[in-house]
N, C-alpha and C positions, 0 to 999 in steps of 0.2 A: 206503218209508213212504208217499209220494205222488209227483206229478211235481213237487212243488216242490222247491227248493233248502232244504236244512237247514245253518242257520249257527249258531254257537254264540254267546251273549251273555256277555261275561266272568264268570265265576263265582268267580275265584280271590280271596282276600284279600289277596294279596300280588302282585306283579308276577311273581315266580317262579312262584308257583302258577298265574296265568294263562297264562304259556309253557306250563308242563307239560300243562295241560288242554288247551289250544290244540292242541298237538302230538298228543295222545292224540285229539281229534276228528278232526283232520285226517288221522291214520293209520286213522281209521274212516268215512271217506268223507264228512264233514261237509265243507260247503262255504267257510265263511270265518269270520271272528271280528270281533265288535263289542263296543265299550266305551262306556260312559256316564261321564258327569262330573258328581260332586257334591261329596262331602267326602272321598273315598278317593284313590287314586292318579290324578293328572290322566291324561287321556285320551291326550294325545300320547306321554307317555314310555310306557304301558301299550301303545298301539298300536305304537309304533315298535318297542320290544321284542319283541313278538309277531310282527310282519312280517317282522323280520330271522330270524326262526327258522322261519317257514312256507315250505314248498315249493311249494305250489301255491295256497294260498287268498286270498281278498280280504280286507282289513281295512277296517273303517269305524267311526264314531261313531255312537251312538245313545244318548242324543244328547248334543252340547255345546249348553248355553245361548248363545244368542247374544249376551246382555248381558256376559257374563264375558269374551267375547274379541272385540277388533274385527275387521272383515274383512280387513285387511291380516294380523294375526296368523293368522286361520283361513286365510286364502291361502297363506302361507307353511308353516304346518303340512300344510296338504293336499298342496301341491307335495313337501315333503321326503319325508312317508311313502310317499307315490305312487312315488317313486323306489325305495323297497326292499320295497314290499308284492307278492309275486309275482303275485297275481291282482288287482291293482290296489286303490285306496282310493277309498271313498265318504265324502263329507263329510255327516253327518246332523246337522242343526240344528233346535233348538225352543227355544220361549219359556220352557221350564221352568216353574216356579212363583215367586210371591213368596217364599216361604219359602227355598227355596233361593237365589235370586238375591240379595234383599234381606238377609235374616237371615244366611245363613251365607256370602255373598261380598260383603256391604256395596256392592251396587251397584245403583243403580235399576231396577226391573223395567221400567218403560214404561208410557206410558196407552195405547197402541194396539199390541198385539201384530200384527195384521194389516200394520199400516204398517211396524213393526219389521222383520218377516219381509221384507217385499218389498225395503226398503231393504238390508238386509243380504246377501240372495241378490243383488241387482243389483250391489252393490258388488263382493262377492266374486267372482263371475262375471267382471267387469271386469278385475279384478286379477290373477285365474288366467290371463286372456286376453292380459296384458301390458300393457295401457293404463295410462296416465299419468292420476291421477285428481286432481281440486281439486274439493272441495265447498264449498257457501256454505249450506247446509242440513240439517235432518236431526238425527239423533243423533250421528252419527260426521263431524268435520269434518277433511278431508284436504287437504293441500297438496303438490301434485307427487307423489303417493305412487305408486309403482310396484314391481313384481318385478323383482329383479336377474335371477332366471332362471326364467321362467313355464314351466310344463310343455308339452310339445308336446302332451300329450292332456289338456285338464283334466278333473280328477275330477267325476263326477256328484255333484249336490247332493239329498239327501232332505231333507224336512221330516219331523218328529213331528206329528202332526196327529189332532185328535177332533174338535173340533164343524165343523159344516156350513162355515162361512165358511173355515176355516183348509184343509179339505179341497178346497174349491173353489179356494183362492188355490195348493195342491199342484198341482192340474189345470193351473193358468195357468202356472207358473214353475218348477215343481221337476222332477227327473229321477225320483222316487220319493217314496213316502209311507209313514211307519212307524207302526202303530197299537199300540196298549198297552191290555190288558186289555179285550179285544173280544170279543163273542159271533160267531156265524156271521153272525147278523142284522146285527150292525155294519158287518161286513166288506162284505157286499152294500150297507148304505145308504153306505158310503164310497167303493164305486166308482161308485154313481151320481153322489155329489156331486163327485168328481174328474173324470168324464167332464163334467158340467156346467160345471164350470170350464175346461175344456180347450175345450168348445163356444163359450164366451163370448168366446174369443179366436182361436178359430179354429185351434184346434191339433190335431194328430195325437198321439196317445198310445202310438204304437209305441215300444216299448222302455220305456215307464214300468213301474216295479216297485213294487208294492204288497207292503209286508212286515208281518209281523205278530208282535210281540214276545210271548213266552209263558214264563211260569213253569213248570216240569215236573219231577214226581217219579214215577219209575216205582215204584208198589206197588199192593198189593192190600188196603192198610189205611189208609184216609184220613185215620183218626183219629189216626194217629201224625203227622200234619204238619198237621193242622187250626189248631191254635193259630200256628204258623209262617205259614200264610197268613192268618190272620186279621189278623196283626200287619201283614204286607206290606200288604193291601188297605187297612188302616184310613189309612193316610197318603193314599190316594187318594180314599177317601170324605170325606176333610176338606177336599180340593181342590174348589173351585168348578166348574172345567172337567171334571172327572171326573163329578161329582154329577151335572150337567146331562146327561152321557152315560148314567149310572147309571138317572136319572130317565125317560129316553127309553123304557126296558123295564119300568118300573113299579117302581122301586126308590126312589122319591123320599120315601116316608114313613121306609122303612128307613134312609136316610141321615140323614135330618133327626134321627131317633131317637138314631143312633149318635153325631152331632155334639153333640146335647144331653147325652147322659150324659159323653161326653169332657169338655166344658167344666164340667161339674159335677163334674168330678175322680174319677167312677165309671167308672175306667179298665177294671177287669174286666167290669164289664156293657156297656161298650162294644163290646168286643171280641166279647162273646159274641152282641150284638146285629146282628153282621154276618150276613146270611142266607146259609145254606149254598150256595143257588143262586147267589147274586151270585158267589162263588168258583169253584163247580164249573163253572159256563158260561163263565169267561173264564181257565181254566187247564187244565194237562194233567196230570191226576193219576189214576193207572189203571196197568192193565199194559199192555205194549208194544203188545198189538193193539188194546186200546181206543184207545190215544193215537193209534195209525196211522188209526183209522177217523176220530177226530177232527179230525185233520190233512187227511184227504181230505176231510171236509165243508166244511173252510174254504177248502181250494182249489178246490170246486165252487163255492163262494160268489163266487169271484174274488181269492182270496189267491196271490201269485206265489211267495212264499218265506216260509219262518219262522226266526224268530231266537228260539233256545230258552235261557233261564237255568234251569240244573238247581239243582232247591232240595233241598238234602240233608234228610234225616230228623234232626230235632235231636239224638236220643241216640245217632248214629251217628258216626264219624269224618267229619268235612267233606269233605276232600278225596276220601277214597276212596268216599263215597258219592254225591258229584257226579260223579266217575268212572263209578261204577255206571250212572247214568241216561244218561250220554254213550254208553256201551257198548251199553246195551239200547235206545237210541233211533237207533242207527246205521242209516244207509240199507241197506235190504236186510236188515235185523235182523241184522246181523253183531254177533258177540259177543265 
C-alpha cells in the first residue's frame, strides 16, 4: 500500500469484536492496534485484552485524555500493558475536548492545554523511569509517588496534536505525534511545526513517528456512506481546535454556518451544510487502489504510519463490513 506502517484503530463496538477484528488485521499484515477512550469500553481494558491475543503487533492508545487519568495511573497502565503487548505499547495522550472531559467525565478540562501536557508527560516519564516524586505545584500533587516495578524499557509517549503550539511541543518532548482529520497539506504543515519545536530545544527527531488517524471505507459509492461521515465530522466542526485547523484551509465560513444551524436546532440542515470536500480530503473513501494512492501521497508529505478506523456501510452488517475494509486495505493488497 505504501512504505508506511498500517495499524488498526479499534473499530469494534464490544471488547470481543475488537479482539476478533484485531486478530483478523494482524493475520492480513496490519502492524498494530490502537484504542481511544471516550464513553465506551475503557482503553486499558480493551488494549490489554487485545494485547494478550496478538502474536506480533504493537498496541497503543490514541488517545487517552490526560485529565481523566493521573500520571501515576497512566504510568501503571503503560507498564502493565507493555508486559503483554508482543510488539510493545505506546502511550498516546491528548487534551481531548471540554465536552468529553467536563460533560462526560465530570472533570475540569484545564486552563492551559500546553502546560497540562508538559506537566503530564514529564511526571509520567519520571514515574516510568522509577523516580520517587513529590510535587508542590501544578495540576497533580504527589507525595513520595513511585512505581513498584518500573519497566526496563519505558514505553514511548505520543501526543495527539493539531494546532501549531501543540505540534511544536510534541517536537520538544514527545516520541511521536498523532494527527486526526488532516489533509496532505496538514501533514506537511505539522512536519514543519514539529521540526521547529525540536530545533528550539536542540533535539534530534531521529525515531520520531508521525501518525495519521483515518476513517476509511472501501467502496465505489460514496453516497452510501455520506451521511455516516457527515455525522462523524459534525462533532469535530463544533470543536474550536478543529475549527481552527479547518479554517486554515478555507472552511471557516462553512464551519460557522454548520455551527449556527446546529445551535438553531436545524440538525438536518447542519449536516447537509458540511462541505463534501471537507470530508473527502480528510478520509479514505474509495476503491482499494484509490486509497493506496491517497496513503502514498500522505507518506510523501511526511506521514510515517497510518492508523485506520474502518467505517462500515450503514445498511450492511457492521462487523462483516468492517472486516471487508480491513481485508481490502491489507498491505500488499491481500484478499
